[in-house]
N, C-alpha and C positions, 0 to 999 in steps of 0.2 A: 845241346848234344845229349844223346840218350845213353843210358846205362842200364843194366840188367841186374836182377837179384832174385833170390828165392829162399824160403824158409828151408834149411838143409839138414841141420842136426839138432837133436835133442840131447842135451847133455845132463846126466845125473851127477850133480856135485855132492861128493861125500867126504866129510872129514875123516882122518885116519881110524877113529874108533868104529866107524860104520862101513868103511870102504869095502872090505872083504865080504862081509855078509850081504851088503847091497849089491855088490857085483854078482855074487853067486845066486842071489835071489832073482835078479832081472834076467840072468842067463837062463835060468831054469823056467822062468815064467814065460819068456818069449821062445824058448827052444833054440836059441842062438848061442853058439859057444863063445866064451870070452877070448878075444884075441889081444893079448897084452901088446903094447907098443915097445918094440925092441930098443927104440932110442930113448923112450922116457918112461920110467916105471910108474909115474903118476897117471898114466893114460892107458885105457883098454878101450877096444871096440867091441860091440855086439853085433856089428855089421849093418847091412842095408835092408830096409824094409819097403814098404810102398813107395813107387816113384822115386827110388833111390834116396829116401829119407834115412839118415843113419842115427843109430843110438850109440852114444859114447859114455864112457864112464870116467870120471875125473876125480883123482883124490886131492882134496882141497886141504888147506891149513887148519890147524886148530882154531876154533872159534867160529868157523864158517858153518852155518846150520846146514843140515841136508836139504837140498832144493834141486828142482828142475830148472834148467834155462835153456833157451833156444839160440842158435846161431843162425843169422841171415848172411848168406854169402853173396858176394857181389864182385862185379868187375870194376867197380869204382866206389871205394869206401867213402870218401868225402861227400860225393853226390848222394849216396844212399843214406849216409847219416843226416844230411841237410834235409832229404826228402821226408825221413821219418820224424825229424824234429818238427817239421811242418804239419805232421799229423798228431803232434802232442808228446813225442818222446823227449826226454832229457838226457843231455850226456852226463855220464857218471864218472868215467876214468878212460883217459887215452892210455892204452896198453902197448903203445909202440906201434906194432903192426895191425892192430885192430882197436876198435872202440868198444867200451862197455856202456850200455845206456840203460834207462828204465823206461817202461811204457807209462801212460797216464795213471795207471793203478800203482805203480812202483815196482813192478816185476822186472827182474834184471834179464837182459838179453845182450848179445854181442853181434856187432857187424864186423865180418872177416872177409878176407879175400877168398877166392875161389878154392875150394877144398875137395869137391867131388867130381870135377872134370867132366865126364860125359854126361852125368846126371844134370850138372848145371846147364849144360848146352841143350839138353832135351826139356827142361822143366822150368828155366827161368823166365820171369815176366820182364818185358822191357817197358822202361820209364822215360818220359820226355825230360 
């Protein structure tokens, strides 16, 4: 059975001490206004860029270093995790509704369900 996935979201993970300044900087640097998430104060969006690629800002907890991470969205999380493991990824944490993994160099990324709707339909790759 086939499934689909795409690199969809770049997240800026910022601990509380850096959150406001980092969010403001990237808003000014990209020319995209910050759109806070009304349902969760830890999240903000800087919107959609090329091919529906989104830039999001996440306020993390104390002790998490400032970092970037990407989300791969898919219509079949278990199949995409297995595909990526076959390419050298390692499971880091089952987050309930998504998986946190690392690439062969140790960089963190997540495999999530479809979050971008129309952009997913237009830009997702199909995998056997």
